[in-house]
C-alpha positions in Angstrom: 0.0 0.0 0.0 3.0 2.3 -0.4 1.9 5.8 -1.4 3.6 6.7 -4.7 6.1 9.4 -3.5 6.4 12.7 -5.4 9.7 14.2 -6.5 9.2 17.7 -7.8 10.3 21.4 -7.5 7.3 22.0 -5.1 4.8 19.7 -3.5 1.9 19.2 -1.1 0.6 16.3 1.0 -2.8 15.9 2.5 -5.2 13.1 3.7 -7.7 13.6 0.9 -7.0 13.7 -2.9 -9.3 16.6 -3.5 -7.4 18.6 -0.9 -3.9 17.7 -2.3 -5.2 18.7 -5.8 -6.4 22.0 -4.5 -3.0 22.7 -3.0 -1.1 21.6 -6.1 -3.2 23.9 -8.2 -2.3 26.9 -6.1 1.4 26.0 -6.4 1.0 25.7 -10.1 -0.5 29.1 -10.3 2.4 30.7 -8.5 1.1 30.6 -5.0 3.3 29.9 -2.0 3.2 27.0 0.5 1.1 28.9 3.0 -1.5 29.7 0.3 -1.5 26.1 -0.8 -2.1 24.9 2.7 -5.1 27.3 3.2 -6.6 25.9 0.0 -6.1 22.4 1.2 -7.4 23.2 4.7 -10.6 24.8 3.3 -11.2 21.8 1.1 -10.6 19.3 3.9 -13.1 21.3 6.0 -15.7 20.4 3.5 -14.8 16.9 2.2 -13.4 15.4 5.5 -16.0 16.7 8.0 -15.6 13.9 10.5 -12.1 15.0 11.2 -12.0 18.7 10.9 -13.8 21.9 9.9 -14.0 25.7 10.2 -15.7 25.2 13.6 -12.5 23.7 14.9 -8.9 24.7 15.9 -5.6 24.7 14.0 -1.8 25.1 14.6 0.9 26.2 12.1 4.6 25.8 11.8 6.2 27.8 9.0 9.9 27.6 8.0 11.3 30.4 5.8 14.0 29.5 3.3 16.5 31.5 5.4 15.7 29.4 8.4 13.4 31.6 10.4 10.6 29.8 12.1 7.0 31.0 12.7 4.4 29.4 14.9 0.7 30.2 14.9 -1.7 29.2 17.7 -5.3 29.2 16.5 -7.2 27.7 19.3 -10.1 29.5 20.9 -10.7 29.8 24.7 -13.6 28.5 26.7 -16.8 30.6 26.4 -18.2 33.1 28.9 -20.7 30.6 30.2 -18.3 27.7 30.3 -17.9 27.5 34.1 -17.5 24.6 36.5 -20.6 25.8 38.3 -22.7 25.5 35.1 -21.7 21.9 34.6 -21.8 20.8 38.2 -25.2 22.4 38.5 -26.4 20.2 35.7 -25.0 17.1 37.5 -22.0 16.5 35.3 -19.0 14.7 36.8 -17.2 15.1 33.5 -17.6 17.5 30.6 -19.9 16.0 27.9 -18.3 15.2 24.5 -21.4 15.7 22.4 -24.2 18.2 22.1 -24.4 21.9 22.8 -22.7 21.7 26.2 -19.7 20.2 24.5 -19.5 23.2 22.0 -17.7 25.2 24.7 -14.8 26.9 23.1 -14.4 29.5 20.3 -13.3 28.0 17.0 -9.8 29.2 16.0 -9.3 27.7 12.5 -10.4 30.7 10.4 -8.4 33.2 12.5 -5.4 31.0 12.0 -5.9 31.1 8.2 -6.1 34.9 8.5 -2.9 35.3 10.4 -1.1 32.8 8.2 -2.1 34.7 5.1 -0.8 37.9 6.7 2.5 36.2 7.0 2.2 34.9 3.4 1.7 38.4 2.1 4.8 39.6 4.0 6.7 36.9 2.2 5.3 37.9 -1.3 2.1 35.8 -1.4 -0.5 37.4 -3.7 -3.2 34.7 -4.4 -6.7 36.2 -3.6 -8.7 34.7 -0.8 -11.5 33.9 -3.3 -9.2 31.7 -5.3 -7.9 29.9 -2.2 -11.5 29.0 -1.1 -12.8 28.3 -4.6 -12.4 24.5 -4.6 -14.0 24.2 -1.2 -17.0 26.3 -2.2 -17.3 24.3 -5.5 -17.4 21.0 -3.6 -20.2 22.4 -1.4 -22.3 23.5 -4.4 -21.6 20.6 -6.7 -21.4 17.8 -4.1 -18.6 15.3 -3.2 -18.4 11.6 -2.6 -18.3 10.6 1.1 -14.8 9.4 1.8 -13.8 5.8 2.7 -12.4 7.2 5.9 -15.7 8.7 6.9 -17.7 5.6 5.8 -15.5 3.5 8.0 -15.5 5.8 11.0 -17.1 4.6 14.2 -17.4 7.6 16.5 -17.8 7.2 20.2 -20.9 8.1 22.2 -23.0 7.5 19.1 -26.4 8.0 20.6 -25.4 11.4 22.1 -23.9 12.3 18.7 -27.1 11.5 16.9 -29.0 13.7 19.4 -26.8 16.7 18.7 -28.7 19.5 16.9 -28.2 19.2 13.1 -26.0 16.1 13.1 -28.4 13.6 11.5 -29.7 16.0 8.8 -26.1 17.2 8.1 -24.3 13.8 7.8 -26.7 10.9 7.7 -29.2 9.9 5.1 -32.8 9.0 6.2 -31.6 8.3 9.7 -28.8 6.0 8.7 -25.0 6.4 8.1 -24.0 7.1 4.5 -23.2 4.1 2.3 -20.5 3.6 -0.3 -21.2 5.8 -3.3 -23.1 8.4 -1.2 -22.7 12.0 -2.2 -23.1 15.1 0.0 -23.8 18.7 -0.9 -23.5 21.1 2.1 -24.8 24.2 0.4 -25.3 26.2 3.5 -21.6 25.7 4.5 -20.7 26.7 0.9 -22.7 30.0 1.3 -20.7 30.7 4.5 -17.4 30.1 2.8 -18.5 32.3 -0.1 -19.4 35.1 2.4 -15.9 34.8 4.0 -14.3 34.9 0.5 -16.2 38.1 -0.2 -16.1 39.9 3.1 -12.8 38.6 4.5 -12.0 36.0 7.2 -12.6 38.4 10.1 -16.3 38.2 9.2 -16.3 34.8 10.9 -15.8 36.6 14.3 -16.8 40.2 13.9 -19.2 40.3 10.9 -22.3 38.8 9.5 -21.1 35.2 9.8 -20.1 35.9 13.4 -23.5 37.3 14.2 -25.2 34.2 12.8 -22.8 31.8 14.6 -23.5 33.5 17.9 -27.2 33.5 17.4 -27.2 29.8 16.6 -24.9 28.9 19.5 -27.2 30.8 21.9 -30.3 29.1 20.4 -29.0 25.6 21.0 -27.7 26.5 24.5 -23.9 26.4 24.0 -21.8 28.5 26.4 -19.9 30.6 23.7 -21.2 34.2 23.1 -20.9 36.8 20.4 -18.5 38.8 22.6 -16.3 35.7 22.9 -16.1 35.5 19.1 -15.5 39.3 18.7 -12.6 39.2 21.1 -10.8 36.3 19.6 -7.7 36.5 17.4 -5.1 33.8 16.6 -1.6 34.6 17.8 2.0 34.2 16.7 4.1 32.0 19.1 7.8 31.1 19.3 8.3 27.4 18.5 10.0 25.1 20.8 13.3 23.6 19.5 15.4 20.6 20.3 18.9 19.9 18.9 19.6 16.3 18.0 22.5 14.6 16.2 22.7 16.3 12.8 19.3 18.0 12.9 17.1 20.3 14.9 13.4 19.6 15.5 10.8 22.2 16.1 7.2 22.0 17.5 4.7 24.3 19.1 4.6 25.3 22.8 1.7 24.8 25.2 -1.3 24.5 25.1 -0.2 21.9 22.5 1.6 18.7 23.4 4.5 19.7 21.2 6.7 19.4 24.2 5.8 15.7 24.6 6.8 15.1 20.9 10.2 16.7 21.5 10.7 15.0 24.8 10.3 11.5 23.2 13.0 12.4 20.6 15.3 13.9 23.2 15.1 10.9 25.5 15.6 8.3 22.8 18.6 10.2 21.5 20.3 9.7 24.9 19.5 6.0 25.2 22.0 3.4 23.9 22.0 3.2 20.1 19.6 0.6 18.8 19.1 -1.0 15.4 15.9 -0.1 13.5 13.0 -2.5 14.3 14.9 -4.2 17.2 13.4 -4.8 20.6 15.7 -2.1 22.0 14.6 0.5 19.5 10.8 0.0 20.0 11.1 -0.5 23.8 13.1 2.8 24.0 10.5 4.7 22.0 7.6 3.3 24.1 9.3 4.0 27.5 10.3 7.5 26.3 6.6 8.1 25.4 5.6 7.2 28.9 8.1 9.6 30.4 7.0 12.4 28.1 3.3 11.9 28.9 4.0 12.1 32.6 5.5 15.6 32.1 2.8 16.6 29.6 -0.1 15.6 31.9 1.5 17.4 34.9 2.5 20.7 33.3 1.0 21.4 29.9 -1.8 23.9 30.2 -3.0 27.3 29.0 0.2 29.2 28.4 -0.8 31.9 30.8 -1.1 29.3 33.6 2.2 27.3 33.2 4.1 26.4 36.4 7.4 25.8 34.5 8.9 27.1 31.3 8.6 24.3 28.7 12.1 24.7 27.5 13.5 23.7 30.9 12.3 20.1 30.3 14.4 20.0 27.1 17.7 20.7 28.7 20.3 18.0 28.6 20.2 17.5 32.4 16.4 17.2 32.4 16.5 14.7 29.5 19.2 12.6 31.2 17.0 12.4 34.4 14.2 10.9 32.2 16.7 8.5 30.7 17.8 7.3 34.1 14.2 6.4 34.9 14.0 3.9 32.1 14.7 0.2 32.5 16.3 -1.0 29.3 14.7 -4.5 29.7 11.4 -4.0 31.5 8.3 -1.9 30.8 7.3 0.7 33.4 3.8 0.3 34.8 2.6 3.9 34.6 -0.9 5.3 34.6 -2.2 6.8 31.4 -4.9 9.5 31.2 -8.1 8.8 29.3 -6.9 10.2 26.0 -8.8 11.9 23.1 -7.7 9.1 20.7 -10.8 9.5 18.5 -8.6 11.0 15.8 -10.7 14.0 14.9 -7.8 15.9 13.0 -6.0 16.3 9.7 -2.3 17.0 9.1 -1.1 18.6 5.8 2.1 20.1 4.6 3.6 22.0 1.6 7.0 23.1 0.3 7.1 25.6 -2.5 9.7 26.3 -5.2 11.4 29.0 -3.1 11.8 26.6 -0.1 9.0 28.0 2.1 7.8 25.0 4.2 4.6 24.5 6.2 3.5 21.9 8.7 -0.2 22.4 9.7 -2.8 20.5 11.7 -6.6 21.2 11.9 -9.1 19.5 14.1 -12.7 19.1 15.4 -11.4 17.6 18.7 -12.9 14.2 18.1 -14.8 12.6 15.2 -17.6 15.1 14.2 -16.6 17.3 17.2 -19.7 18.2 19.3 -21.9 17.0 16.6 -23.7 20.3 16.5 -24.3 21.7 13.0 -25.3 25.4 13.2 -28.3 25.8 10.9 -27.7 29.3 9.5 -24.1 28.7 8.6 -23.8 25.0 8.2 -20.7 24.9 10.5 -20.0 21.8 12.6 -18.7 23.0 16.0 -15.8 21.3 17.7 -15.7 19.6 21.1 -12.9 20.2 23.5 -14.3 18.3 26.5 -11.2 16.2 27.0 -9.1 19.3 27.3 -10.6 20.5 30.6 -11.5 19.2 34.0 -14.3 20.1 36.4 -11.8 19.7 39.2 -10.6 23.2 40.3 -7.2 21.7 41.3 -6.6 19.9 38.0 -3.8 21.0 35.6 -6.5 22.3 33.2 -9.6 23.3 35.1 -12.5 24.7 33.1 -12.8 28.5 33.2 -14.1 31.2 30.9 -11.3 32.5 28.7 -9.0 29.6 29.4 -7.4 27.9 26.5 -7.8 24.1 26.1 -5.0 21.6 26.3 -4.3 20.4 22.7 -3.1 17.2 21.3 -2.5 19.0 18.0 1.2 19.6 17.3 2.8 20.1 13.8 6.5 19.2 13.6 9.4 20.3 11.4 13.0 19.1 11.2 16.0 21.0 9.9 19.0 18.9 9.0 22.6 20.1 9.2 23.1 19.1 5.6 20.4 21.6 4.5 17.3 19.3 4.3 14.0 20.7 5.7 11.3 18.2 6.7 7.8 19.3 7.7 6.0 16.2 9.1 3.1 15.4 11.4 0.4 12.9 12.4 -3.1 12.7 13.8 -4.7 10.7 16.5 -4.8 12.4 19.9 -2.2 10.8 22.2 -0.9 8.9 19.1 0.5 12.1 17.5 3.8 12.2 19.4 4.2 8.4 19.2 3.7 8.3 15.4 5.8 11.3 14.8 8.7 9.6 16.7 8.2 6.4 14.8 8.2 7.9 11.3 11.1 10.4 12.0 13.2 7.6 13.5 12.6 5.5 10.4 13.6 8.4 8.1 16.7 9.1 10.1 17.7 5.4 9.8 17.6 5.7 6.0 14.1 4.7 5.0 12.4 6.8 2.3 9.4 9.0 3.3 7.0 6.5 1.7 8.5 3.5 3.4 8.6 5.2 6.8 4.9 6.1 6.5 3.9 2.7 5.2 5.7 0.7 8.0 3.6 -0.9 10.8 2.9 1.2 13.9 2.2 0.7 17.5 0.2 2.9 19.8 0.4 3.1 23.6 -2.9 3.9 25.1 -6.1 2.9 27.0 -8.7 0.8 25.4 -12.2 2.3 25.3 -13.8 -0.9 26.5 -11.4 -2.1 29.2 -9.9 1.2 30.4 -6.5 -0.6 30.8 -3.3 0.3 29.1 -2.0 -1.7 26.2 0.3 -1.5 23.2 -1.9 -1.7 20.2 -0.1 -2.9 17.1 -0.8 -3.4 13.4 -0.3 -7.0 12.3 2.8 -6.6 10.1 5.4 -6.6 12.9 7.8 -9.5 13.3 6.1 -12.0 15.7 9.4 -12.5 17.5 9.6 -8.7 18.2 6.0 -8.7 19.7 6.9 -11.7 21.8 9.9 -9.9 23.3 7.9 -6.8 23.9 5.1 -8.8 25.6 7.6 -10.7 27.8 9.2 -7.4 28.8 5.8 -6.2 30.2 4.2 -4.4 27.2 0.7 -5.9 27.0 0.2 -6.4 23.2 -3.2 -5.8 21.7 -3.2 -6.8 18.0 -5.5 -4.8 15.8 -5.9 -7.7 13.3 -5.3 -5.3 10.5 -2.3 -4.5 8.3 -3.2 -0.9 8.0 -5.4 0.6 10.7 -6.8 4.1 10.4 -6.8 4.3 14.2 -3.1 4.5 14.2 -3.3 8.0 12.6 -2.8 9.7 9.3 0.7 10.9 8.9 2.6 12.8 6.2 6.1 14.0 5.4 7.8 16.3 2.9 11.5 17.1 2.5 13.3 19.7 0.5 16.7 18.3 -0.3 19.8 20.4 -0.2 20.0 20.6 -4.0 16.4 21.9 -4.2 14.3 18.8 -5.1 11.2 18.3 -3.0 10.1 14.8 -2.0 6.6 14.2 -0.5 4.4 11.3 0.6 1.2 10.8 2.6 -0.2 8.0 4.6 -1.7 4.9 2.9 -4.2 4.7 5.8 -5.9 7.9 4.6 -7.7 8.9 1.4 -4.9 11.3 0.5 -1.7 11.5 -1.4 1.1 13.9 -2.3 1.3 16.0 -5.5 3.9 18.2 -7.0 4.7 20.5 -9.9 
């Protein structure tokens, strides 16, 4: 199932072919990598609605040809009425994941596009917004085929999802899930995108679209207000960086789990060198993931409420302390949080002919987000329930204006030999684990396509049992799985060679001599395309 890799002067990668074609077309017309990604993101918001949309959040990592890095945080805060008292008063012990009460944060995606396009213009980008949104609007008006990924998706809390306002009429047909060959035509969403193309992206928050969003959210009983929308802007952030042997890796700071992704790489770098696909290599990655998640769950929060500077955890001394806690032969028995492993996200990337590189991830929070489709605008609103706690003493207690913890974290590596590699993955807690697996394979000499095709494992809790296990695709060497199991890693075989639950990942690299190589995940509906 190897994706056919692209070798070109410029390229894109995305989890749906309609999106990668939209991005390729922008590059072919002279657009830059940021503009290509906006076109892909808008298209994915239409044709991959179970995983993302303009009612969600997004995070950007942009690398200029000269080496300068830019980060964009586009995640909205909890709404004015999103208080612990509100939910406790309604007898909630945990925040709901579906319905109006789950639609509790401002959507940041569109503000992120706006800030990214401002950066694009400062770098010479000139493609009009109307052109960037054109493919997405056309798919709304003319219809599109429901993807294999969506057809096979089995969202959690299905009954609550079906009860969410607008879900059944927006996504199901005659009260049943769509079947193979089904087509969808979200014309109301298309009209909203057309309004944004005509009036500008800020209209989503402070214009006609924002007014209608606020009215619909109030009508269904969600805690986000028009004032919350009007006050929101995406913001530029300084990426976190980690120096490894012959490369540097960048990711985003809190509230994302970008720190965890860098911690895994930094810890593994300091373990004894291990052969690719050996017990030692996989055991080291798994144990490093556990150490990274302990730090993540204790410290990552709204950036204005951090107890420690994130960069402190990436010092050599701090990383060596984590290495010392790892047993080279036995698995640690460590508690894992109940993760948001529903996989409601998309990663995409682009590198243009001038070398501008983008790594971007966009998300609903979980499959179909809150399930609420706002009737006037056709927007599916996200769910960030897993990001907050109703315990005031928790790391991330719910409070109006507070930003949610985010699993989203786009990555980018810069090699000492001049290569630039935007990469990323989806899947909640799986994102740092898959990022580490695919980058390790590439560093060991595998091609992008081979690294993405290779079997994966995923450390996490099972939805049914609540116990931790190491879920694996069935293409691993049985002797390796036996050794991992005997070392204390409880193996849970997926029974599938390629399992979408292990995330959609993608990678692009601009080689030192200028050629761009790109590949996307065979577990998705996407590909890579170049010019």
